[in-house]
C-alpha positions as CSV (number, residue, x, y, z in Angstrom):
1,M,69.2,-63.7,53.3
2,S,69.9,-66.1,50.5
3,S,72.0,-69.2,51.1
4,V,75.6,-69.4,50.2
5,P,76.5,-71.9,47.4
6,D,77.4,-75.4,48.7
7,G,81.0,-75.7,49.7
8,A,81.6,-72.0,49.6
9,E,80.5,-71.0,53.1
10,H,83.9,-71.1,54.8
11,A,85.7,-69.1,52.1
12,S,82.9,-66.6,51.6
13,E,82.9,-65.7,55.3
14,R,86.6,-65.2,55.8
15,V,87.9,-61.9,57.1
16,A,91.4,-60.4,57.1
17,G,93.3,-57.4,58.5
18,S,96.2,-56.7,60.9
19,L,94.2,-54.4,63.3
20,P,90.5,-54.1,64.2
21,Y,89.0,-51.1,62.5
22,L,87.6,-49.8,65.9
23,R,91.2,-49.4,67.1
24,V,91.9,-47.0,64.1
25,L,88.8,-45.0,64.9
26,E,89.7,-44.8,68.6
27,C,93.2,-43.6,67.6
28,L,91.7,-41.0,65.2
29,H,89.5,-39.5,68.0
30,R,92.3,-39.5,70.5
31,D,95.1,-38.1,68.4
32,L,93.4,-36.1,65.7
33,R,91.0,-34.5,68.3
34,P,88.4,-33.2,65.9
35,D,86.1,-30.4,67.0
36,C,83.2,-31.8,65.0
37,Y,82.4,-35.5,64.1
38,L,79.7,-37.1,62.0
39,E,79.0,-40.8,61.7
40,I,76.7,-42.4,59.1
41,G,75.5,-45.8,60.4
42,V,75.5,-46.0,64.2
43,R,74.2,-49.5,64.9
44,N,75.1,-50.2,68.6
45,G,77.3,-47.1,69.1
46,G,80.5,-49.1,69.2
47,S,82.4,-46.5,67.1
48,L,80.3,-43.4,68.0
49,R,81.3,-43.8,71.7
50,F,84.8,-42.6,70.9
51,A,83.7,-39.0,70.1
52,Q,84.4,-36.5,72.8
53,C,83.6,-33.4,70.7
54,E,80.4,-32.1,69.1
55,A,79.1,-35.2,67.3
56,I,76.1,-36.6,65.5
57,G,75.4,-40.2,64.6
58,V,72.8,-40.9,61.9
59,D,70.9,-44.1,61.6
60,P,67.3,-44.9,60.7
61,A,67.2,-47.8,63.3
62,P,69.9,-47.5,65.9
63,H,70.2,-50.1,68.7
64,L,72.6,-48.5,71.2
65,T,74.4,-50.7,73.7
66,F,77.4,-48.4,74.4
67,P,77.3,-45.1,76.4
68,L,77.9,-42.0,74.3
69,G,79.8,-38.8,75.0
70,A,77.9,-35.8,76.6
71,R,78.1,-33.8,73.4
72,T,76.9,-36.7,71.1
73,R,73.4,-37.0,69.8
74,V,71.8,-39.6,67.4
75,E,69.5,-38.6,64.6
76,V,67.0,-41.3,63.8
77,A,66.9,-40.8,60.0
78,T,68.3,-42.0,56.7
79,S,71.4,-40.1,55.7
80,D,69.6,-38.5,52.7
81,A,66.9,-37.2,55.0
82,F,69.4,-35.9,57.5
83,F,71.4,-34.0,54.9
84,A,68.3,-32.5,53.5
85,A,67.6,-30.9,56.9
86,W,71.3,-29.9,57.4
87,P,70.9,-26.2,58.5
88,D,69.9,-27.3,62.1
89,S,72.4,-30.1,62.4
90,L,76.1,-29.2,63.2
91,S,77.3,-25.7,64.1
92,R,80.8,-26.0,62.6
93,P,82.7,-27.7,59.7
94,I,83.1,-31.5,59.9
95,E,86.7,-32.4,60.8
96,L,86.2,-36.2,61.0
97,A,83.5,-38.4,59.5
98,F,82.9,-42.1,59.3
99,I,80.7,-43.6,56.5
100,D,79.3,-47.0,57.5
101,G,75.7,-46.8,56.4
102,M,74.1,-48.6,53.5
103,H,76.5,-51.0,51.9
104,L,75.8,-49.9,48.4
105,F,78.0,-47.8,46.2
106,E,75.6,-45.0,45.4
107,Y,74.7,-44.4,49.1
108,A,78.4,-44.3,50.1
109,L,79.1,-41.9,47.2
110,R,76.2,-39.6,48.2
111,D,77.2,-39.6,51.8
112,F,80.8,-38.6,50.8
113,M,79.5,-35.8,48.5
114,H,77.3,-34.4,51.3
115,I,80.0,-34.6,53.9
116,E,82.7,-33.0,51.7
117,R,80.4,-30.0,51.1
118,R,80.2,-29.4,54.8
119,A,83.8,-30.4,55.8
120,S,86.9,-28.6,56.7
121,R,89.7,-28.7,54.1
122,Y,91.7,-30.3,56.8
123,G,89.1,-32.9,57.5
124,V,89.4,-36.7,57.3
125,V,86.6,-38.9,56.0
126,V,86.8,-42.6,56.8
127,V,84.9,-45.2,54.7
128,D,84.3,-48.8,56.0
129,D,84.0,-52.0,53.9
130,I,86.3,-51.2,51.0
131,F,87.9,-54.6,51.0
132,P,85.5,-57.5,50.5
133,N,87.5,-60.7,51.3
134,H,85.5,-62.8,48.9
135,P,83.4,-61.9,45.8
136,L,80.2,-63.0,47.5
137,Q,80.7,-60.5,50.3
138,A,80.5,-57.8,47.6
139,A,77.1,-58.8,46.3
140,R,74.6,-55.9,46.2
141,E,72.0,-58.2,47.7
142,R,73.3,-59.8,50.9
143,V,74.1,-63.5,50.7
144,T,76.8,-63.8,53.5
145,R,77.1,-62.9,57.1
146,V,80.2,-60.8,56.4
147,W,78.9,-58.3,53.9
148,T,80.5,-55.2,52.3
149,G,78.2,-54.7,49.4
150,D,79.8,-52.8,46.5
151,V,81.3,-50.0,48.5
152,W,84.7,-51.0,47.0
153,K,83.7,-49.1,43.9
154,L,84.1,-45.8,45.7
155,R,87.9,-46.1,45.6
156,D,87.9,-46.4,41.8
157,C,85.3,-43.7,41.5
158,L,87.3,-41.2,43.5
159,E,90.6,-42.1,41.8
160,R,88.9,-41.6,38.4
161,W,86.8,-38.5,39.0
162,R,88.6,-36.9,41.9
163,P,92.3,-37.4,41.5
164,D,92.9,-34.3,43.7
165,L,91.9,-36.3,46.8
166,T,94.3,-38.5,48.7
167,L,93.1,-42.0,49.4
168,T,94.9,-44.0,52.1
169,L,93.8,-47.7,52.4
170,L,94.3,-49.5,55.7
171,D,94.6,-53.2,56.2
172,T,92.0,-53.5,59.0
173,Q,89.8,-56.2,60.3
174,P,87.3,-57.3,59.0
175,T,86.9,-55.4,55.7
176,G,89.4,-52.6,55.5
177,L,89.1,-48.8,55.8
178,M,89.8,-45.9,53.4
179,L,90.9,-42.5,54.7
180,I,90.1,-39.6,52.4
181,T,92.0,-36.3,52.8
182,G,92.6,-33.2,50.6
183,L,88.9,-32.3,50.8
184,D,87.6,-29.5,48.7
185,P,84.1,-28.3,49.7
186,D,83.8,-26.2,46.5
187,N,84.5,-29.1,44.1
188,A,81.2,-30.0,42.3
189,V,82.6,-32.7,39.9
190,L,80.9,-35.6,41.6
191,A,77.5,-33.8,41.8
192,T,77.7,-32.7,38.2
193,R,78.7,-36.2,37.0
194,Y,76.6,-38.2,39.4
195,D,74.3,-39.9,36.9
196,D,77.2,-40.6,34.5
197,I,79.1,-42.2,37.4
198,L,76.2,-44.5,38.4
199,R,75.8,-45.6,34.8
200,H,79.5,-46.4,34.5
201,Y,79.5,-48.6,37.6
202,A,76.3,-50.4,36.7
203,G,78.1,-51.9,33.8
204,E,78.8,-55.6,33.5
205,A,82.5,-55.2,34.2
206,W,81.7,-53.8,37.7
207,Q,79.5,-56.5,39.0
208,R,82.4,-58.4,40.8
209,P,85.4,-56.9,42.6
210,P,88.6,-57.6,40.7
211,P,91.3,-59.8,42.4
212,A,93.3,-56.7,43.3
213,V,90.5,-55.6,45.6
214,T,90.1,-59.0,47.4
215,R,93.9,-59.2,47.7
216,R,93.9,-55.7,49.3
217,E,96.5,-54.4,46.9
218,G,97.8,-51.0,48.0
219,A,96.7,-51.4,51.6
220,R,98.9,-49.9,54.3
221,V,99.9,-51.3,57.6
222,P,97.9,-49.7,60.4
223,D,100.6,-49.9,63.0
224,P,99.1,-48.3,66.2
225,A,102.2,-46.4,67.2
226,L,102.8,-45.0,63.7
227,L,99.1,-44.2,63.3
228,S,99.2,-42.1,66.4
229,S,102.2,-40.2,65.2
230,V,100.7,-39.6,61.8
231,F,97.3,-38.5,63.3
232,R,99.0,-36.1,65.7
233,G,100.8,-34.7,62.7
234,L,97.5,-34.2,60.9
235,R,96.2,-32.3,63.9
236,A,99.3,-30.1,63.9
237,I,98.8,-29.3,60.2
238,R,95.1,-28.3,60.9
239,H,96.1,-26.1,63.9
240,S,98.9,-24.3,62.0
241,R,96.8,-24.0,58.8
242,S,99.6,-25.4,56.8
243,K,98.9,-26.4,53.2
244,P,96.4,-29.4,53.3
245,V,98.6,-31.2,50.7
246,E,101.1,-31.8,53.5
247,M,98.6,-34.3,54.9
248,A,99.2,-36.6,52.0
249,A,103.0,-36.7,52.8
250,L,102.3,-37.7,56.4
251,L,99.9,-40.5,55.4
252,G,102.4,-41.7,52.9
253,L,104.7,-42.7,55.9
254,L,102.5,-45.7,56.5
255,P,104.1,-48.6,54.8
256,E,102.3,-50.8,52.3
257,V,101.5,-54.3,53.3
258,G,104.3,-56.7,52.3
259,R,106.9,-54.0,51.9
């Protein structure tokens, strides 16, 4: 790891957020009650442990220190290799997924593309590390202990190329979460435009997160009681097979930070 510039260490290592991200994931598993869960980036199993359904964690070098559910297994592989061998992986559509693998935009984008193709239209995809707290945390080559890489670009990418999706940003510790709903497994826009998208975000204007990102503009308050109510509502929509667009209205009940 490269050294942080003199005098910048304290600022470059700061974190923010009104609720630990693991609390949100625990709440999702408890109240959404997915039938099928996929996690990219397992590490020590701290988030995978919440799964009580059919679940797979994917990591090329896991170091498990938490006990996992009886129906959970870990695939020791990169996510690209895992998805290439998908037919023998999960037996039903994904209803909840967590992307916390390589902290680089193109990997997060590919992971989302692969997951959406295999997801329920009522599914929820959660993406970690969307709010770097300092520009150095967003470097593509790691120079800080707190590191998000350039995953923050995924929000702009989906807003630009997939405006049909609903993106809900949560003010969580340490580096924010993004919930993606309104999934469409038949939508091929991202796959068709993949090379164009990578060229766009390789441009000079996209080498540092704008101040709106580090200020967490648009983030919503992850109040535990309200989150539970909203996630139970999402589960009811899934069970009743109501229109998936109703999920957006429920998530909109979460207030924005500062309002």
